[in-house]
C-alpha positions in Angstrom: 110.4 91.5 -158.3 110.4 94.1 -155.5 107.1 95.2 -154.0 105.1 97.5 -156.2 103.1 100.8 -155.8 99.4 100.3 -155.3 98.4 103.3 -157.6 99.2 101.8 -161.1 98.0 98.4 -160.0 94.5 99.7 -159.2 94.3 102.1 -162.1 95.0 99.2 -164.5 92.4 97.1 -162.8 89.8 99.8 -163.0 90.5 100.4 -166.6 90.3 96.7 -167.4 87.2 96.0 -165.4 88.4 93.7 -162.6 89.4 94.0 -159.0 92.5 93.1 -157.1 92.1 90.9 -154.0 93.4 92.4 -150.8 94.0 90.0 -147.9 94.9 90.7 -144.3 97.8 88.3 -143.3 98.1 86.7 -139.9 101.7 85.5 -140.1 104.5 84.6 -142.5 102.8 81.4 -143.7 99.6 83.2 -144.6 101.6 85.8 -146.5 103.4 83.1 -148.4 100.1 81.4 -149.2 98.8 84.7 -150.7 101.7 85.1 -153.0 101.7 81.4 -154.0 98.0 81.7 -154.9 98.6 84.8 -157.0 101.6 83.1 -158.7 99.6 80.0 -159.6 96.9 82.2 -161.1 99.3 84.8 -162.7 97.5 87.5 -160.8 98.4 90.7 -158.8 97.7 90.6 -155.1 97.6 93.1 -152.2 98.8 92.0 -148.8 97.5 94.4 -146.3 98.8 94.5 -142.7 96.5 95.7 -140.0 97.7 97.9 -137.2 97.4 95.1 -134.6 99.5 92.7 -136.8 102.2 95.3 -137.0 102.1 95.9 -133.2 102.4 92.1 -132.7 105.3 91.4 -135.1 106.9 94.8 -135.6 107.5 96.7 -138.8 110.9 95.1 -139.4 109.7 91.5 -139.3 106.8 92.2 -141.7 108.8 94.1 -144.3 111.6 91.5 -144.1 109.2 88.7 -144.8 107.5 90.5 -147.6 110.7 91.5 -149.3 111.9 87.9 -149.2 108.6 86.5 -150.5 108.1 89.1 -153.3 111.8 89.3 -154.4 111.5 86.5 -157.0 107.8 86.6 -157.6 106.7 86.9 -161.3 103.5 88.8 -160.3 102.9 92.2 -158.8 102.7 92.2 -155.0 101.7 95.3 -153.0 102.3 95.6 -149.2 99.5 97.9 -147.9 98.7 99.3 -144.4 95.0 98.8 -143.7 93.0 101.3 -141.7 95.9 103.4 -140.5 94.7 105.5 -137.5 98.0 106.4 -136.0 100.0 108.9 -138.0 103.3 107.8 -136.5 102.6 104.2 -137.5 101.7 105.3 -141.0 104.9 107.4 -141.4 107.0 104.4 -140.2 105.4 102.2 -142.8 106.3 104.7 -145.4 109.9 104.8 -144.1 110.2 101.0 -143.8 109.2 100.2 -147.3 105.4 99.6 -147.5 104.3 100.4 -151.0 100.8 101.7 -150.0 99.3 103.0 -146.8 95.7 103.8 -145.8 94.9 106.8 -143.6 91.5 106.2 -142.0 90.4 109.4 -140.3 86.9 108.9 -141.4 85.6 109.4 -137.9 87.0 112.9 -137.9 85.4 116.1 -139.3 85.7 116.3 -143.1 88.3 119.2 -143.1 90.4 117.4 -140.4 90.3 114.2 -142.5 91.2 116.1 -145.6 94.2 117.9 -144.2 95.6 114.8 -142.4 95.2 112.8 -145.6 96.9 115.6 -147.6 100.0 115.4 -145.5 100.1 111.6 -145.8 99.7 111.8 -149.6 102.6 114.3 -149.8 104.8 112.0 -147.7 103.8 108.9 -149.7 104.2 110.6 -153.1 107.8 111.5 -152.2 108.4 107.9 -151.4 106.7 106.7 -154.6 103.9 104.8 -152.9 100.1 104.9 -153.0 97.6 106.1 -150.5 94.1 104.9 -149.7 91.8 107.2 -147.7 88.2 107.1 -146.5 85.1 109.2 -146.0 82.1 107.8 -144.2 82.2 105.1 -141.5 81.8 101.4 -142.5 79.7 99.3 -140.1 81.2 96.4 -138.2 84.4 95.4 -136.4 87.8 95.9 -138.0 91.1 95.7 -136.1 89.3 96.0 -132.8 87.4 99.2 -134.0 83.6 99.0 -133.6 81.2 101.1 -135.8 77.6 100.6 -134.8 76.0 102.5 -137.7 76.8 103.3 -141.3 77.5 106.9 -142.0 77.1 106.9 -145.8 79.6 108.8 -147.9 78.4 112.2 -149.2 79.2 112.3 -153.0 79.8 116.0 -152.8 82.5 115.5 -150.2 83.9 112.5 -152.1 84.3 114.6 -155.2 86.2 117.3 -153.4 88.3 114.9 -151.4 89.5 113.0 -154.5 89.9 116.2 -156.6 92.3 117.6 -154.0 94.1 114.4 -153.2 95.9 112.1 -155.7 94.7 108.8 -154.2 95.5 105.3 -155.2 92.2 104.2 -153.7 89.1 105.8 -152.2 87.2 103.9 -149.5 83.5 104.9 -149.1 80.7 103.8 -146.9 78.2 102.3 -149.3 76.4 99.7 -147.2 79.0 96.9 -146.8 80.2 95.9 -143.3 83.3 94.5 -141.7 82.8 90.9 -140.4 80.2 88.4 -141.4 76.8 89.7 -142.4 73.9 88.9 -140.0 71.3 89.8 -142.7 71.2 90.8 -146.4 73.6 93.7 -146.9 72.0 96.9 -148.2 74.6 97.9 -150.7 73.9 101.3 -152.3 74.8 100.6 -155.9 73.6 104.0 -157.1 75.9 105.6 -154.6 78.9 103.6 -155.8 78.1 104.6 -159.4 77.7 108.3 -158.5 80.9 108.4 -156.5 82.8 106.7 -159.2 81.5 109.0 -161.9 82.4 112.1 -159.8 85.8 111.0 -158.5 87.2 108.7 -161.3 89.3 107.2 -158.5 89.6 103.4 -158.0 87.3 102.4 -155.1 88.2 100.1 -152.3 85.4 97.8 -151.3 85.7 97.0 -147.5 83.7 94.2 -146.0 84.1 91.7 -148.9 83.6 88.6 -146.7 80.1 87.2 -147.2 79.0 89.2 -150.1 77.3 87.3 -152.9 79.0 86.9 -156.2 76.2 89.0 -157.8 76.9 91.9 -155.5 80.7 91.6 -156.0 80.4 91.6 -159.8 78.1 94.6 -159.8 80.5 96.5 -157.5 83.4 95.8 -159.7 81.4 96.9 -162.8 80.6 100.2 -161.0 84.3 101.0 -160.2 85.5 98.9 -157.2 89.0 97.9 -158.1 90.2 96.6 -154.7 88.2 94.1 -152.6 89.2 93.4 -149.0 88.9 90.0 -147.4 89.8 89.6 -143.7 87.2 87.8 -141.7 86.9 84.9 -144.1 90.7 84.4 -143.9 90.6 84.4 -140.1 88.0 81.6 -140.0 90.0 79.5 -142.5 93.2 80.1 -140.6 91.7 78.7 -137.4 89.6 75.9 -139.1 92.7 74.7 -141.0 94.2 73.7 -137.6 90.9 72.4 -136.1 89.7 70.4 -139.1 93.1 68.6 -139.4 93.2 67.8 -135.7 89.6 66.4 -135.8 90.5 64.2 -138.8 93.8 63.0 -137.3 93.6 63.5 -133.5 96.8 61.5 -132.7 99.0 63.4 -135.2 101.1 66.0 -133.3 103.6 66.7 -136.1 103.4 70.6 -136.3 104.6 70.8 -139.9 101.8 68.6 -141.2 99.2 70.7 -139.4 100.8 73.9 -140.7 100.8 72.4 -144.3 97.1 71.7 -144.0 96.4 75.2 -142.8 98.6 76.6 -145.6 96.8 74.6 -148.3 93.3 75.7 -147.0 94.4 79.3 -147.0 95.9 79.1 -150.5 92.6 77.6 -151.8 90.6 80.5 -150.3 93.0 83.0 -151.9 92.8 81.4 -155.3 89.0 81.4 -155.2 88.8 85.1 -154.3 91.4 86.2 -156.8 89.6 84.3 -159.6 86.2 85.6 -158.5 87.4 89.2 -158.7 88.8 88.7 -162.2 92.5 88.8 -161.4 93.5 85.5 -163.2 96.1 86.0 -165.9 96.5 89.7 -165.3 99.9 89.5 -163.5 102.4 89.3 -166.3 100.8 92.0 -168.4 100.5 94.3 -165.3 104.0 93.6 -164.2 105.4 95.0 -167.4 103.6 98.3 -166.7 104.5 98.7 -163.0 108.1 97.4 -163.0 
């Protein structure tokens, strides 16, 4: 079916106590692997393009690929813009057919962030798509952005932010980080719980790569309904090529190499979708969002 709005997808996930996997694609093949993994598990999936991926391929190519891949899919597929910093890029995603966008002005003063996010919510609501926004800065590297220290989200600001904005997802700095963890992550579970109680808005967990299953499950239980996986995907994308070539160094048939990479990616996606509780949620959810 056509791409679907993020908002009802996450509200259903939060209500049912699971999280929807959100993957950052690298190319057409990785997008296809995401959707095939979701179809094999009968699960919803969020495909979220980074700003640099859009700059590389262009809006037209990405939306064209996604419309083709999702058109006959029997599961809900969301096309989401991850970490939108450029308002013009965000607006173009809305115009071109993305079904969710993230405005990330978390490095700006609260009032500036709120007003910019309000304008994007108004624009997106008119187009019947969802919006994710963020307060607090998440440590690590994402889309060439570097944050050296965590600026934890203030629950008072979170409550006001979500009260004034009708968000599909709220991203908060709660101790996770973009990229692989160099030590044990200091996830603030009490903060997640308090923000969830005070906002009643599905939370997006950034920095999902490398978190233990124990941490993941506790975050889901506390209200995280969207979990982002990017760094793990990048490693499997590269290793899929390298491992095949090491095993068969004389094979220079590109399609066999691409197939090995595709299969490795699909396996990763299936593992994460199942881990987050998305298995067998697709058909039921599709009836509610169609």
